[in-house]
C-alpha positions as CSV (number, residue, x, y, z in Angstrom):
1,M,15.4,-10.5,7.1
2,R,13.6,-10.0,3.7
3,G,12.1,-6.6,2.8
4,I,8.7,-5.6,4.2
5,V,6.5,-6.4,1.1
6,L,3.2,-8.1,0.9
7,Y,2.5,-9.6,-2.3
8,I,-1.1,-9.2,-3.7
9,E,-2.3,-12.2,-5.8
10,G,-5.7,-11.6,-7.1
11,R,-8.7,-10.8,-4.9
12,D,-7.8,-10.4,-1.2
13,A,-5.1,-13.0,-1.4
14,M,-1.6,-12.2,-0.2
15,K,1.7,-14.1,0.2
16,C,3.5,-14.2,3.5
17,P,6.8,-12.3,3.6
18,K,8.2,-15.0,5.9
19,C,7.3,-18.3,4.2
20,R,5.4,-17.2,1.0
21,G,2.3,-19.1,2.3
22,R,-1.2,-17.8,1.7
23,M,-2.4,-15.1,4.1
24,Y,-6.0,-14.2,5.0
25,A,-7.7,-11.3,6.7
26,E,-8.7,-11.7,10.2
27,K,-10.2,-9.4,12.9
28,Y,-8.4,-9.1,16.3
29,Y,-9.7,-7.6,19.5
30,D,-7.8,-6.0,22.4
31,F,-9.1,-4.2,25.5
32,V,-9.5,-0.9,23.7
33,R,-10.1,-1.6,20.0
34,A,-10.8,-4.0,17.2
35,F,-8.4,-4.2,14.2
36,D,-7.9,-6.2,11.0
37,A,-4.6,-7.9,10.2
38,W,-3.3,-10.6,7.8
39,K,-2.5,-14.0,9.1
40,C,-0.5,-16.8,7.3
41,C,-2.1,-20.2,7.0
42,S,1.2,-21.9,7.0
43,C,3.4,-20.3,9.6
44,G,1.0,-18.0,11.6
45,E,2.8,-14.9,10.9
46,V,0.5,-11.8,11.6
47,I,0.9,-8.5,9.8
48,D,-0.9,-5.2,10.5
49,P,-0.2,-1.6,9.8
50,T,1.4,-1.2,13.3
51,I,3.7,-4.1,12.8
52,L,4.7,-2.9,9.4
53,A,5.4,0.6,10.7
54,N,7.5,-0.7,13.6
55,R,9.5,-3.0,11.3
56,A,10.1,-0.2,8.8
57,R,11.2,2.2,11.6
58,N,13.5,-0.5,12.9
59,H,15.1,-1.0,9.4
60,N,15.2,2.8,8.7
61,L,12.6,2.5,5.9
62,H,9.9,4.9,5.0
63,L,6.4,3.6,4.2
64,G,3.9,5.7,2.2
């Protein structure tokens, strides 16, 4: 798996770490809360702070 890096390209544009497609911000809702995440237009990959933290923990990385 590639490193956990999101590439910022200009205003609010990001590249997907999986396919390098364009990502856009989207709001998600569960039973308890609402949260923002990035979703890829091409492959559907979803990235949010919880996903990044879990991936970092699983790869023994430290974020922040």
